[in-house]
C-alpha positions in Angstrom: 19.8 -2.2 17.5 18.0 -4.4 16.1 18.0 -5.6 12.3 14.3 -5.5 12.8 13.9 -2.1 14.1 17.1 -0.5 12.2 15.0 -2.1 8.9 11.8 -0.5 9.9 13.3 2.8 10.7 14.9 2.9 6.7 11.7 1.8 5.7 9.8 4.6 7.7 12.4 7.1 6.4 11.9 6.3 2.8 7.9 5.2 2.8 7.9 9.2 4.3 9.3 10.7 2.1 7.9 8.6 -0.9 4.7 9.1 0.6 5.2 12.9 0.0 6.5 12.3 -3.1 3.4 10.7 -4.3 1.2 13.3 -2.8 3.1 15.9 -5.0 2.7 13.5 -7.7 -0.9 13.4 -6.9 -2.0 16.9 -6.4 0.1 17.8 -10.4 -2.3 15.3 -11.8 -5.1 16.8 -10.3 -4.2 20.1 -11.5 -3.2 19.3 -14.7 -5.9 16.6 -16.0 -8.8 17.4 -13.0 -11.6 15.0 -11.7 -11.9 13.3 -15.3 -8.2 12.8 -15.9 -8.0 11.2 -12.6 -11.6 9.1 -13.0 -9.6 7.3 -16.0 -6.3 7.2 -14.2 -8.1 5.0 -11.4 -10.3 3.2 -13.3 -7.6 2.0 -15.5 -4.8 1.0 -12.5 -6.5 -1.8 -10.7 -6.2 -3.8 -14.1 -2.8 -2.9 -13.7 -2.3 -4.2 -10.6 -4.3 -7.6 -11.2 -1.7 -8.2 -14.0 1.3 -7.6 -11.7 0.0 -9.8 -9.0 0.0 -12.7 -11.5 3.1 -11.8 -12.8 4.4 -11.9 -9.4 3.1 -14.7 -8.2 3.2 -13.7 -4.3 7.0 -14.3 -5.2 8.4 -11.2 -3.2 7.2 -12.6 0.5 7.9 -15.9 -0.6 11.3 -14.9 -1.6 12.0 -12.5 1.7 10.8 -15.7 3.9 12.9 -18.0 2.2 15.8 -15.6 1.9 16.1 -15.0 5.3 15.6 -18.6 6.5 18.4 -20.1 4.6 21.0 -17.0 5.5 20.1 -17.7 9.4 21.1 -21.5 8.3 24.7 -19.9 6.0 23.4 -21.5 3.0 24.2 -19.5 0.4 23.8 -21.4 -2.4 20.0 -22.1 -1.6 20.1 -18.2 -1.6 21.1 -18.1 -5.2 18.7 -20.9 -6.0 16.0 -18.9 -4.7 16.8 -15.6 -6.8 17.5 -17.7 -10.1 14.0 -20.1 -10.0 12.3 -16.6 -9.2 13.5 -14.4 -11.8 12.4 -17.8 -14.3 9.5 -17.6 -13.2 8.6 -14.3 -13.0 9.9 -13.5 -16.5 8.2 -16.4 -17.9 5.1 -15.2 -16.8 5.5 -12.0 -17.7 6.1 -12.7 -21.5 2.2 -14.3 -21.2 0.4 -11.8 -19.6 1.8 -8.6 -20.9 0.8 -9.3 -24.6 -2.6 -10.8 -23.6 -3.5 -7.0 -21.5 -2.3 -5.1 -24.9 -4.5 -7.6 -26.6 -7.9 -7.3 -24.6 -7.9 -3.3 -23.7 -9.8 -2.8 -26.3 -12.3 -5.2 -24.8 -12.3 -3.9 -21.2 -12.4 -0.2 -22.0 -15.3 -0.6 -24.5 -17.4 -3.7 -22.7 -16.5 -3.5 -18.7 -15.1 -0.1 -18.2 -18.1 1.6 -20.1 -15.8 4.3 -21.0 -14.1 4.4 -24.1 -11.6 6.6 -23.7 -10.1 4.2 -20.8 -8.5 2.6 -23.5 -5.1 4.9 -24.3 -4.4 5.0 -20.1 -4.3 1.1 -20.6 -1.6 1.1 -23.1 0.5 3.0 -22.2 0.7 1.4 -18.9 1.5 -2.4 -20.1 4.6 -1.8 -20.7 5.5 -1.8 -16.8 4.6 -5.0 -16.1 8.2 -6.7 -16.6 9.9 -3.3 -15.3 8.0 -4.2 -11.9 7.8 -7.7 -11.8 11.5 -8.0 -12.0 11.9 -5.0 -9.3 9.7 -7.0 -6.9 12.2 -10.5 -6.9 15.3 -7.9 -6.5 13.2 -6.4 -3.6 12.8 -9.2 -2.0 15.8 -10.7 -2.3 17.2 -7.8 -0.7 14.1 -7.4 2.6 14.9 -11.8 3.3 18.9 -10.5 3.9 17.2 -8.1 5.9 18.7 -5.2 3.9 16.2 -2.6 3.4 18.4 0.2 1.9 18.6 -0.6 -1.6 14.2 -0.9 -1.8 14.0 2.1 0.4 16.1 4.3 -1.8 14.7 2.6 -5.4 10.9 3.6 -3.9 12.4 7.4 -3.6 14.4 7.1 -7.2 10.8 6.0 -8.5 8.6 9.1 -7.2 11.6 11.3 -8.1 11.6 10.8 -11.6 7.6 10.3 -12.1 7.2 14.3 -10.3 10.1 15.3 -12.6 8.2 14.1 -15.8 4.6 13.7 -15.3 3.9 17.9 -15.5 5.7 17.8 -18.7 4.0 14.9 -20.2 0.5 15.5 -19.0 1.0 19.2 -20.2 2.4 17.9 -23.5 -0.7 15.2 -24.7 -3.5 17.4 -23.0 -4.0 19.2 -25.9 -4.9 15.8 -28.0 -7.5 14.9 -25.3 -8.3 14.7 -21.4 -7.9 10.7 -22.2 -3.6 11.1 -23.6 -3.1 13.3 -21.3 -4.3 10.2 -18.4 -2.0 8.1 -21.1 1.3 10.6 -20.1 0.3 10.2 -16.2 0.8 6.0 -17.0 3.9 6.9 -19.1 5.6 9.2 -16.4 5.2 5.5 -14.2 6.7 3.3 -16.5 9.7 5.3 -16.8 9.8 6.0 -12.8 9.9 2.5 -12.5 12.5 1.6 -14.7 14.8 4.0 -13.1 13.7 2.1 -9.4 14.4 -1.5 -11.3 18.2 0.2 -12.9 19.2 1.2 -9.6 18.0 -2.5 -7.9 20.2 -3.9 -10.5 23.1 -1.5 -9.5 23.0 -2.3 -6.2 22.9 -6.1 -6.2 26.1 -6.2 -8.8 28.0 -4.0 -6.3 27.1 -6.1 -2.9 25.9 -9.7 -4.1 27.9 -12.7 -2.7 27.9 -14.7 -5.7 27.9 -14.8 -9.4 24.0 -14.7 -10.5 25.2 -15.6 -14.4 27.7 -18.6 -13.3 25.6 -21.9 -13.9 22.7 -20.2 -14.1 20.7 -23.0 -16.6 21.8 -25.3 -14.1 20.2 -23.7 -10.9 16.9 -23.3 -13.5 17.2 -27.0 -13.9 17.6 -28.3 -10.4 15.3 -25.7 -9.0 11.9 -28.1 -8.8 12.7 -28.2 -4.9 13.2 -24.7 -4.6 10.2 -23.9 -6.8 8.3 -26.4 -4.7 9.3 -24.3 -1.4 9.2 -21.1 -2.6 5.4 -22.2 -4.0 4.3 -23.5 -0.8 4.4 -20.0 0.2 3.9 -17.9 -2.3 0.7 -19.5 -3.8 -1.5 -18.7 -0.6 0.5 -15.3 -0.7 -0.8 -15.0 -4.3 -4.4 -16.5 -3.7 -4.5 -13.4 -0.9 -3.0 -11.1 -3.1 -5.0 -12.1 -6.3 -8.5 -11.8 -4.1 -7.8 -8.5 -2.9 -6.5 -7.5 -7.0 -9.2 -9.4 -8.6 -11.7 -7.5 -6.4 -10.4 -4.4 -7.3 -10.1 -4.8 -10.5 -14.0 -5.7 -10.4 -14.7 -2.8 -8.1 -14.6 -0.1 -10.8 -16.9 -2.2 -13.6 -19.0 -3.2 -10.3 -19.6 1.0 -9.5 -19.7 2.1 -13.3 -22.7 -0.3 -13.9 -24.3 0.3 -10.5 -24.1 3.8 -10.8 -25.4 4.0 -14.3 -28.4 1.5 -12.7 -28.8 4.9 -10.0 -29.2 7.2 -13.0 -25.0 8.9 -13.5 -24.2 8.5 -16.9 -20.1 7.0 -17.8 -18.7 10.3 -17.8 -19.9 11.0 -13.8 -19.5 8.1 -13.0 -15.9 8.5 -13.5 -15.8 11.4 -11.9 -17.1 10.7 -9.1 -14.9 7.3 -8.7 -12.0 9.8 -9.4 -13.3 11.9 -6.4 -13.4 9.3 -3.9 -10.2 7.1 -5.4 -8.0 9.3 -6.3 -8.4 12.2 -4.0 -9.7 11.4 -0.6 -8.6 7.4 -0.2 -4.3 8.3 -1.1 -5.3 11.0 1.9 -6.5 8.1 3.8 -3.7 5.7 2.7 -0.7 8.6 4.1 -0.3 6.4 7.1 0.0 3.0 5.6 3.9 4.0 4.4 4.2 3.2 8.5 2.3 0.2 8.2 3.9 -1.1 5.3 7.5 -0.6 6.3 6.4 -2.2 9.4 4.8 -5.4 7.8 8.0 -5.6 5.3 10.3 -5.7 8.1 8.1 -8.2 10.1 8.1 -10.9 7.3 11.6 -11.6 7.8 11.9 -11.1 11.4 9.0 -13.1 12.6 10.4 -15.5 9.6 13.7 -16.3 11.2 12.2 -15.9 15.2 9.6 -19.1 14.0 12.5 -21.3 12.9 14.3 -20.8 15.6 11.3 -21.5 17.8 11.7 -18.0 19.6 7.7 -17.4 19.5 8.6 -14.6 23.0 10.1 -12.8 20.3 7.4 -13.3 18.2 4.7 -11.8 20.2 7.0 -9.1 21.3 7.4 -8.4 17.6 3.8 -7.9 16.3 2.7 -6.4 20.1 5.4 -3.4 19.0 4.1 -3.1 15.4 0.4 -3.4 16.5 0.8 -0.4 19.3 2.8 1.9 17.1 0.2 1.5 14.5 -2.4 2.5 17.1 -0.7 5.2 17.8 0.6 6.8 14.3 -2.8 5.6 13.0 -4.8 7.4 15.4 -2.9 11.0 15.1 -3.7 10.4 11.1 -6.9 9.5 11.7 -7.7 12.9 14.3 -6.0 15.4 11.8 -7.8 13.7 8.7 -10.9 14.1 10.5 -10.5 17.5 12.1 -9.0 19.2 8.6 -10.8 16.8 5.9 -12.3 19.9 4.1 -9.1 22.7 4.4 -6.4 19.2 3.2 -8.8 19.0 0.1 -8.4 22.5 -0.8 -5.0 23.1 -0.2 -4.1 19.7 -2.2 -6.3 19.3 -5.2 -7.8 22.8 -5.2 -11.1 21.5 -4.6 -13.2 20.4 -1.1 -15.0 17.8 -3.0 -13.8 14.6 -1.1 -14.1 15.6 2.0 -17.5 14.3 3.4 -15.6 10.4 1.9 -12.4 11.6 4.4 -14.8 12.4 7.0 -16.9 9.2 6.9 -14.2 7.0 6.4 -11.5 8.0 8.8 -12.7 6.6 12.1 -12.7 3.4 10.5 -9.4 4.0 9.1 -7.7 2.8 12.5 -8.5 -1.4 11.5 -7.2 -0.3 7.8 -3.9 0.1 9.2 -3.6 -3.0 11.0 -3.9 -5.1 8.3 -0.9 -5.0 6.9 1.1 -6.0 10.1 -1.4 -8.7 10.6 -1.4 -9.9 6.9 2.6 -10.0 7.3 2.6 -12.1 10.4 -0.4 -14.4 9.2 2.3 -15.0 6.2 5.7 -15.1 8.2 3.8 -17.9 10.0 2.9 -20.6 7.5 -1.1 -19.2 7.8 -0.7 -17.6 4.2 -4.1 -19.9 3.3 -6.0 -18.7 6.4 -5.1 -14.8 5.2 -6.4 -15.6 1.6 -9.6 -16.9 3.1 -10.3 -13.6 5.3 -9.2 -11.5 2.3 -12.2 -13.4 0.0 -14.7 -13.4 2.5 -13.8 -9.5 3.0 -13.6 -8.5 -1.0 -16.9 -11.3 -1.7 -19.1 -8.5 1.3 -17.6 -5.5 -0.1 -18.7 -5.9 -3.7 -21.8 -7.4 -2.8 -22.9 -4.1 -0.6 -21.1 -1.9 -3.6 -23.9 -3.6 -5.9 -26.3 -3.5 -3.6 -26.0 0.3 -2.1 -24.5 1.9 -5.4 -27.2 1.0 -7.9 -29.7 3.1 -5.3 -30.0 6.6 -6.1 -30.3 7.7 -2.2 -27.0 6.1 -1.7 -25.0 6.5 -5.0 -20.8 6.8 -4.9 -21.2 6.9 -0.7 -22.7 3.3 -1.2 -19.2 2.3 -2.5 -17.4 4.1 0.4 -19.5 2.1 3.4 -19.1 -0.8 1.3 -15.2 -0.2 1.0 -15.4 0.6 5.1 -17.3 -3.0 5.5 -14.8 -4.4 3.8 -11.7 -3.6 5.0 -13.1 -3.6 8.8 -14.1 -7.4 8.1 -11.0 -8.5 6.9 -8.9 -6.7 9.5 -11.0 -8.5 12.1 -11.0 -11.9 10.6 -7.1 -12.0 11.0 -7.2 -10.9 14.6 -9.3 -13.9 15.5 -6.7 -16.4 13.3 -3.7 -15.0 15.0 -5.5 -15.1 18.6 -6.2 -18.5 17.8 -2.9 -19.7 16.1 -0.4 -18.1 18.9 -0.4 -17.2 22.5 -0.7 -13.7 21.9 -2.5 -10.7 24.7 -4.6 -7.7 24.4 -4.2 -5.0 26.6 -7.9 -4.1 27.0 -6.2 -1.1 29.3 -3.8 0.8 27.1 -7.1 0.6 24.0 -9.3 2.3 26.1 -6.5 4.7 26.8 -5.6 5.7 23.0 -9.2 5.8 22.0 -9.4 8.5 25.1 -5.8 10.4 23.3 -8.0 10.1 20.0 -11.2 11.7 21.0 -9.9 14.2 22.9 -7.2 15.8 20.8 -9.8 15.8 18.4 -11.8 17.8 20.1 -9.4 20.3 21.0 -8.0 19.9 17.1 -11.8 21.2 16.1 -12.0 24.2 18.8 -8.5 24.9 17.7 -10.2 25.2 14.1 -12.9 27.0 14.9 -11.5 29.7 17.3 -8.2 30.2 14.8 -8.5 33.4 12.7 -5.9 32.9 9.9 -6.5 34.2 6.4 -4.0 31.7 4.6 -5.7 28.4 4.6 -2.5 26.8 3.9 -0.6 28.5 7.2 -4.2 27.5 9.3 -3.7 23.6 8.6 -0.4 23.4 9.3 -1.3 25.3 12.7 -4.1 23.6 13.7 -2.2 20.2 12.4 0.9 21.2 14.7 -1.4 21.6 17.6 -2.8 18.4 17.6 -0.1 16.5 17.0 1.7 18.4 20.3 -1.7 17.2 22.5 -1.8 13.7 20.9 2.1 13.6 22.0 1.0 15.1 25.5 -2.0 13.0 26.5 0.7 10.2 25.4 2.9 10.6 27.8 0.6 11.6 30.7 -1.4 8.5 30.3 1.9 6.4 30.0 1.4 5.1 26.5 4.4 6.7 25.4 7.6 6.4 27.5 10.9 7.4 27.7 12.6 4.0 26.8 10.6 4.6 23.8 11.9 6.8 22.4 15.4 5.9 22.8 15.1 3.2 20.5 14.7 5.7 17.8 17.8 5.9 16.3 20.0 9.2 15.8 17.7 11.0 17.7 16.5 8.6 20.8 18.8 10.1 23.7 17.9 13.4 22.5 14.3 13.3 22.4 14.4 11.0 25.7 
């Protein structure tokens, strides 16, 4: 089994477990603090992501790429230099930006978010910044060595600790007010990330091939060339992520002001934004654990192939990634579209947000493609092109949010439409960039077959939902999901989109399944 496939499978399993645990986490939050609390949580979260993006400086991808290339050359001194320079850079930025966020919190909550209640959650989440910064460097190191187990296990640990604490903390702080309950949820996230970091540190100490502290400052002093090489990948990558993070940071601000122009109060705007981004979007993003796993494995694998001028291998890896993304993403789109309302009711005890899922689900296939495409661009030293594509998408999205959400007839649905336009545009631009750069084939016949599978299984799923007479809603959801999945897989085999050879490649169960 190739390192790429083995690493992807490990990340897939961890990603699936993490997403399931993440959903349990969101269900607990939703049931304890409701739409209002989730709205406060989601208003604050983009600010955290922006600051984390600045402190990471795009280093995780750069570390993964450069460590993979250094490992291919057998240059262990270079690997140590990459790690030390990265840690030093990240910690220096953390020292600057963590206090800055703490001091700016009152201004952000009262003036930009127009809801003073966001102050407490914002202050509660600030300590997570240095923890995530160091964790990301260690994850990049392990991924560069194509050892995905530590990063995968740390994600599961983070979610387990968060879920264990979140119910207790939100319940303890709820009597003080909804903003304190949201802050309790944030504090659970901080402690979960801390547990994840401790595991990564222990894994590094156990598996490292060199002493990190020995000649540490000498490596820092002599690390100018390493820093320059890291920045050649990191800065364009940061530019791309920064655009996304800034757009996400601006998003709740533009939404709050646009909905105010449409006649909504700050509290109602917070609630509606919470339903869209806290209830509907997490369900739509569930299959992205697959694409994230592929993307993480693609960067070092394609970087290594590119360094060895193995261009046929690059094409093969990308074709594999996009094919599996379409198959898994297509199944998710069908299930979410058919079962939007019952899924929302079972998970959040509220059907609000089901209309957002049915509106956005058909377009989310292109969103799932975005991860593997961006990872390929980064591995091929085209991070600058990815940055430009992201900027265009973010700009268009923000303009559409303001134009539509400020009109009463659209309201929060204007935000949903803007999100669709934004990610569809970025994905198409990424596709165009890759096609111009490398020899890449698009098999139109297979894509038409996949659309036939999606529409046919969706139609059968709706018939099953209509005629199935089961009193228990959770049981009905499970039965219909299983029915759709079976129909989907059978159609994949009938149209020869999935073959025995594909099943044989699955570790441990492949022979049995085939």
